[in-house]
Each structure stands twice: as C-alpha cells, then as structure tokens.
N, C-alpha and C positions, 0 to 999 in steps of 0.2 A: 635055945636053938635058933640059930640064925635065919631071917627071913629069904627064903629064894628070890633071887632078881627074874622079873617078869622077862619073858622072851621075847626078842625084837624078830622082826618079820624076817630079817636077813638071817637070822639062826634056824628059821625052820620052812623057808621057802625058797626053793630054786629060781635063780635069776630067771629062768626061762618059762616059770610058771605064768599062767593067765592070772590077770588080777583085774577083777572088775570094779569099776568106783562107779556107784550111781549118786546123780545130783553134781555129776561131775561140771556142770555150766555154772554152777555158784560160787562163791568165793572159797568156802570151805572144801569141796570136792574137788575144785580145781587147784588147790593147796597139795591135796592129796595125792591127786594125778602127777604135780611137779615133784612133790617127794620121793614118789615111788621112782621116779623117770632119774633124778639124781643118784637114787640107789643104785642106779644100774640094772633095776628091772626092765625087762626087752618086751615083755607081752601085756601091754596095759591097755583096757578096754574102756574107755569112759563114756557113760552113759548121762543123759538127759532128756526129759521132754521137752526142753525149751529150744528151739532154732539156734541153729550155730552160731548166726550172727549176734545172740543176746547173750552167750556164754560169758562170763566174766573172764576166762584164759584159757587159751587152748595151748597145749604142749605139743611141738613137733615131736614126731616120730609116736603118737600115739592116735590108735584106732578111736574116732568120734561117732557116736552114735546117737540118733535122735529117734528116743523112744522112750513109750511111757511104760515102765516095767511094772506099775500095777495091772495092766493090761496085757501083761506075757502071755506067754503059750498057755495051753490048758494044763492041766495036771500028768497027763497021758504024755505029754514031751518030756523027753530024756535031755536035760540040762549036760553038758558036760562038765567033767570035774575041775572046779576051779574054789579060788579063793576069792573074796568079795568083801571090801569095803563101800560104807555107803555113807553120804553125808546129804540130808535133806533141810528144807525148812517150810514150816507149814503157815497156812494162811494167816496167823496171828505174829509171823514173822520171827517165832523162834527156831534155833536150828539145832540140829543133832547129829552127832556121827556117830556110828557103829563101830564095833568091834569085828575084826575079822573072824570070818566064819566060814567051814566049808559049806559048798553049795552041793545038795547030795543027787545020786544020778538017777 
C-alpha cells in the first residue's frame, strides 16, 4: 500500500479562515506569516510579546498584535474557532515550530 501524501494547509483550510501565528516577531514566525500571505490567505493574525519595532519582519496586510499568549484569557473565555501555527524560541536559543491545530471554542 502506498503511503498517503500529507495534506497541505491549502487543501484543508479556506483562504478566508483565520490563521494565528504566535512568535511572529522572530525569524521562523515571520517567515510563516509571509508564507501564508504568499499562499493567498487573507485573515492572518501575527502575535508576539516583543514590541513591534523589535520584530524581525512585518508583512503588509496582516494584523500584528503585541501579546503574551502565556498570559492570555482565562479558561472561561471563549476563543473563536481558528487554526494556529506557532514558532518560538526559548532562553537557550533553540527554536521550535508547531503543527497546525484547531483551537477549541
């Protein structure tokens, strides 16, 4: 049996679905923002806790938010249904990039 090809984000999400990318002020996160914009996605929310002037890259037409998601809303808050990608680096300088996942409402 042949292995199935992994699905691309363009195959499972509509171009007007909201995509939230955390760590968007860094190199990996900023590149993810640009990637989705280049793929034609129109509702992209870029989030990082760094001030905007310290972001590695900002992409025109994207909603940029300075927000510490670790201190986000309480569990009782209802999040809108969305898909998210994350990119972050820790204090040791190692970086990680997360898979797409549905945020429960």
